[in-house]
N, C-alpha and C positions, 0 to 999 in steps of 0.2 A: 504494500500500500504506500502511496506517496503521501507523506505528511509534511505540510508546509505551515509557516507562521506568517501572520499578517497583523498589523496594528489596527485598532479601531473597535467597533462593537459589532457583534454578530447580527444585530438587527438591521444593519446597513448592508448586509451581504445579499446580493441577488442570487440566492441559492434555492435549489429545489427543496432542500431540507436544511434547516438550521436548528441546532440544539443550544438551548440556554440553560446552563447548569446553575442552580440557585441554592443558597444556604437556607435552612429552615427559618421561617419567620422574617426573612430579609425582604425589604420592599422591592416590588417588581417595577421595571420601567413603566411609566404611565401608559405608553402605547400598548403594552402587553396587559397591564392590569385592566384596561378597558375592554379586553376581549373575553374576560371570564369573571365569574362571581368569586368573591373572596374565599368561599368555602371549597372552591373547585381545586385549589392547589395551595399547599402550605410549605412545600419544599422538604417534606420528610424524606428520609433515606430511601432511595430507589423509586420514589413516587414519580410518575410520568403523566403528562397531559399533552396530547397532540392538538394543536390549534391550526386553523386555516385563516390567516390574517386578512385575506382579501384586500391587500393594499395598505393595511394599517401600518405594516412594516414591510421591508423589502422581501424577506424570504417567502417563498410560496407556501411552505409548511413550517411550523415552529413547534418543536418539541421542548416542553419544559421538563427538566430533570432535577429531582431533589437530591441534594447532597447531605441533608441532615443538619444537626446543630453544628455551629462553627467550632465549639469547644471539643467536638469529637471528630473533626475532620482529619483524615490521614491520607497518605498516598494510596492506601488500599481503597478508600472511598473514590478517589479519582480514577483508579484503575477500573473499578467496577462500572463507574459512570461512563467511561469511554467505551467499554465493551457493550453496554446497554445501547449507547448511541449508534454504534456500528450495526448492531443487530436490528435496530429499528429501521435504519437506512436500508438494510438488505431486504427487510420485509416489505418496505415501500418501493423497492427496486430503484433506489437513488444511488447513482454511482459516485457522486461527489457531494460530500456533506461538510457543512461548516459547524464548528464547535466553539462556543464561547462561554466564558464565566461571567455571571452577573455580578459577582462580589469579589472584593480583594481578599485573597487567601493568605493566611499566615504560614506559608510554606515557601521554601526556596524555589526560585524559578526553575532551576535544573531538575529538582525533584518533581515539580508539576509537569514539566515536559516529558520526563522519563515515564512517569506513571500513566499519563494519557496515551503515550505511544505504545506502551506495553498493553494497556487495556484494549486499545483499538486493534492492534495486530492480533492479539490472542482471542478477542471476541469475534474476529472475522474467520478464525480457523475452522476448517471442516476437513474431514478425511473422506474423500469421494473416489479414491483410487479404484475400488471394485464395484462402484455403482455404474449400471448401464442404462441406456435409454432415458436419461434425464432430460427434462425440458429446459429451455434456456432460463426460465425463471427459477428453476431449482439449482442451477449452477451460477446464478447471478452473484457477483462479488462487488463489494464497495472498492472502488479504485483509488480514491483520494479523500483525504480529510484536511481541511484548513482550520488551524487553531487560531482563533481571533482573540487577541489580548490587547489591553490598553498599551502595553509596551512589549514588543516582541524582542526580548533580550537575547544576546549571544548565549548566555547561560541556559536559557530555556531551549534554544535550538540545539545546543550540545546535549541537553538532557533527552531531547527527542531522538537524537542519533543513538545514544546509549540504550534507550528503551527499545528501539527497533532492533538493535544488535542482540540484546538479551532475549527479546521475543523470538528472534530467529533460532536461538539455541533451544528455547522451549519447544518450538514447533518441530525441530529436528528430533528431540526426545519423544514428542507425541507420535510422530510418524513411525519411529522405530517400535514403540510399544504397540501401535495399532496394526503393524504389519503381521500378517498371518504367520504362525510358527513354521509352516511348511516352506515358507519363503525366507524368513529370517532365521536361518540355522546359525550355529556358532561360526562357521566359515563365512557366511554372508554378513554377520555382524562385524567380523574382522575386516571384511571388504569395506564396510561402511566407515570404519575407523581409518583405513588406508586412504579412502577418498577424502575424508576430513583433513588428513595430513596434507594431501595434495592441494586442497583449497586454501589452507591456512598456514602452512609451513610447520605445523606440529610434527615432530619426529615420531614415527610409528613403527613398532617392531611387533611381529606376530610370532608367537611360539606355537608350532604345530605339535601333533602328538609325539613325533620323534624327539623333538627338543624337550617337551614336557617330561618324557620318559628319561631322557639323558640327564636332566637336571633334578629329577626326583619329586615332581609335583604329584605325590601319591593321592592326595585328596581329590584334586580336579580330575585326574585320570580315572579314579574309581567311580565317581559319579557319572562320568561320561561313557564308561565302558559298555553300557547296555544299549547304546544307540549307534546306528550306522553313521550318524553325523558326528565326526570326531570333535573333541574339545579343543579350545584355543585359549591362550592367554594373550590379551591385547595390552601392549605397553605404549602409552602415549606420553611424550615428553615435550613440554613447552619451556623454553629458556634453559639456562644452565645454572648450576649451583655456583654461587660466588659470595664473597663477603658483602653483607648488606642485602643479599637476595636470598631470603629463606626458601627452603624446599617444603612444599606442601604435597602430600600424597592423597589423591582421591581414589577410592576403591569402590567399584560398583558390581553388585551381583549380576551375572549375565546368563541366567538360566533361560534359554530361548523357548523352552517348553518344559513343564514339570508335570509329569503324569503321577508322580509319587514313587515311581520305580516299582519294586516288588511290593512295597507297602502302598498299594495302588489307591489313588484318591477315588471317591465316589464320582460318578459321571458329572453331576452338576457342579462339582468343585473344580473340574478341569476346564470349564468353558472360558475362563478368563486367564488361564495360565500362560498365554502368550505375553502377559504383562509381568511374568516373573523375572524379566530382565529390565524392569523399571529402574533399578539402581544403575545399571550399565548405561541406560539411555540418558540418565541425568548426568553421568560423568562425561559421556560423549558431547552432550549439549553444552555442558559447562566448559569443556576444553575448547570448543569452537568459540564460545563467547570470550574466554580468557585471551585467546590468540588475537581475536579481532579487536579487543579493547587494549591489547598490548600492555597488560599489567606487568609491573616490574617484579615478578616473582619467578621462581622455578617450580613448576607444577607438573607432577607426574600422575597420570591417570592409569589405573590398573583395572582390567576387567577379566576375571576368570569366567569363561563361557562354556557351557555344556548343555546337552539335553539329558534329562533324567527319565529314562524309558525302561519298561519291563521287558526283559528278554532272557535267553539262556546265558547271556554273558553279563547280566547286571550284577552289580554288587549287592550283597545280601545282608539282612539282619543277622547279627552275630559276627560279621566280619570285623577284623581289626585292621585299620589302615595306618600306614606310616606316612606322615605328611612331610612337606618340604623342610619343616623345622626339625624333623626327627621325632617329634611328639607323636604318640599313637592315639587313635580314636577307636573306641568300641562303638559299632553301629547298632543302635537299637531300633531305629526307624529310618528307612531309606527316603522317606518324605521330608526328613530334616536334612536335606542335602545342601542347601544354600550355605550354611555355616561351614560345611566341609570344604567346599571350593574356595570360600573366602579365607579359610585358615591358611591355605597356601599363598594366596595373594597378599594377605596382611603380613605374613612373615617375609615375603619377598620385598615388601615396601621398606623394611628395616634397612636394607642395603643402601638406601638413599639418605640415611641419617636425617630424617625429616623433622621439621619443627612441629608438624602436626600430621596425623593420619585421620582422615574423615571418610567413613564408609557408609554407603547407602544400600539398603536391600529390602526387598519385599519378603521379610523373613518369617513372620509368625502371624497366624490367625488370631493369636491371643491379643496382639496389639489392636486389632480391629475391634475385638470385644471391649477392650479397655477404653479406647479413644475414638472409635468410629472413624469417620472419614474427614474429621475436622482438624486433626493434629497428627503429627508424626511423633512416634516414640523416640526418645533420646536417652542414651546411656553413655557415660564417659569416665575416663580415668583422670581427667584434668579439668578442674572446675572453671578455670579461666577460659579454656577453649570452649567448654560447654556454654558458658555465659555469652561468649561472642556469637556462637551459633544461635542461641536463643534470641539475642538481640536482632540478628539478621532475619530470623523468622518473623519477629514482630514487624519489622520494617517492610518485608515483602508480602506479608499475609500468609506465608507458608510456615505456620506456627508449629513449634515443637513443645513437647512436654517431657520433662526429665523424670526418669525413674532411677532408683538407686542401684548401685553395684556393690553392695556390702559383701564382706567375706563369706557370710553364710550362703549366698547364692553361688559363689565359686565352689563351695563344698558340695553343692547339689549336683554338679556335673563331673565329679570325680568317679572314676570307674574302678571296679574291683580287679579287672584283668588288663586294663590299659591305663594310659595317663588320663584320658578324658572319655566321657560317653557323649553321644551327640544329642541326647535329650535328657532333661532333668526331671521329667515327670509332668503331671498336669498343673501343678502349682507353679505360679510365677514363670510361665513358659517364655514370655518375651524377655524377662530379665535374665533367666538362665542362658538363653541364647546369646544375649549380650555378654554375659560372663564368659561363655565359651570363646567368643571372638576375641575378648580382651586377653586371653591366654596366649595369643599369637603376635602381639604387638610389642612385646618387651616393655621397656620403660618409656617408650615414646608417647607423647600426649595423643590421646585417642578418643574419638567420638563415634559412636554407632548410631545411625538413624534408621529406624524400622519404618519403612514407607508402605507397608502392606495395605494400610487403610487409605492412603492418600495418592498412590500412584495411578489408580484406575478408578474412574467414576461411573457408577451406574446411573445416578441422578446428580448432575453437577450442582454444587452448592453456590458457585459464583458464576456470574454471567460471562466471565472470560474463560470458563472451562466448557467442554462439551463431553458427552458420553464417550467413554474410552480413556485412552492415555491422557494424563494431565500434564506430564512433563515436570512433575514436582521435583524439587531439588535443584534445578538449574538456576532459578532466580535466588534461591537460598544460598547456594554455594557462591554464586557471583557476588552477591551482596557481602557475604562474609569475607571473600578474598579482596574486594575493593576496600573494605574497612580495615582489613589486616594490612593492606598495602599502606594505608594512611598512617598506621601505627609503627611501621618499620623505620 
């Protein structure tokens, strides 16, 4: 979408559709107030009222859009407002829309521009790759948005550019999650990473089965051995380690399909398992954004990718696996496979001597029970790192909720016959999974993000999401890294 800025008021734009975003209880321009009764529109959050001014103001149609109370306004408010505006324009088949703010906002111009651009781009997103026979009105897309402000500052224009860049990473992640698992195999996911490297200059290395075997990735190989589609480790590296340039490792679970293996899932639990690579999608999307924003960091993205399938070659309950670290795992349930592949990737991350390791995975159904689809579960070994992630979540609307990693939870995953067991029982299932992962990061600062409830939406909670992959994690990671850069 082409997003431009101009100065003035949106009421003077000769547009097919203009949006006037208004704070709650704020006075409307007289020309607009004359078009409706006072009770018709108050500016409450997400309230809309479509007007046909008939020459009272220049726009052919005018959509009033409520932003809610001024003291509760955030960038998330603007993100949702822009998405609502774009969807309204699409419904009305308007290709070029003007968007204006009725009131002065107590937010930095760069943040306003970024939030509006993110909301507009993400609100326009649809995944139509496998739809056939669509009519033109069904594929209609909004082509351009003009942001009309009293003063179109350079900072706001820069914010728009950042917002569009971030939205591009989110849409990459969404497309990956939405791709059918028969198309997006581990090898195909690796190809996507290679293509990303060619676009952005990120250095990409792919470990095939032979190299994984040579180096001893026992966890990843075990999970993938039941599938005809062999596993891969994807290594993406942006920048170089140097003094004053910290290394951050991003690790994403890349199970391109999870049947549960021999501990087979029920049929209705398999229908969204193409999304079990949501963590890897977030890492790929974030790496794209990091490169395009040229952040002054050294960032390594690691994706262990496999298919977990039932066959005569599958790994079994009661197997004992030797991981890359040398630690052994007693397998009690082959459907707890994500933590096994991540164990190898997390240990591999240590060779970069990172300042932080952040891992994302659609790991446990227990986190969905605990938090639903409105928050990501977070556990960590370093509170300063966890606090920074939490703050990034509040800023982006990709909120996280921290759970403890007390020693008692680590005790729950100790095995009688191996170093660890891959499940700790029904109690505290999300936390014991986090404790399992923490066993492979050494003393490096580590945060685990369980996105099982937030990576895929059956009924989207925000207007900038659609049913399917949400791309969660891309905006969260980007915000964290941008703030981390400011602190270096």
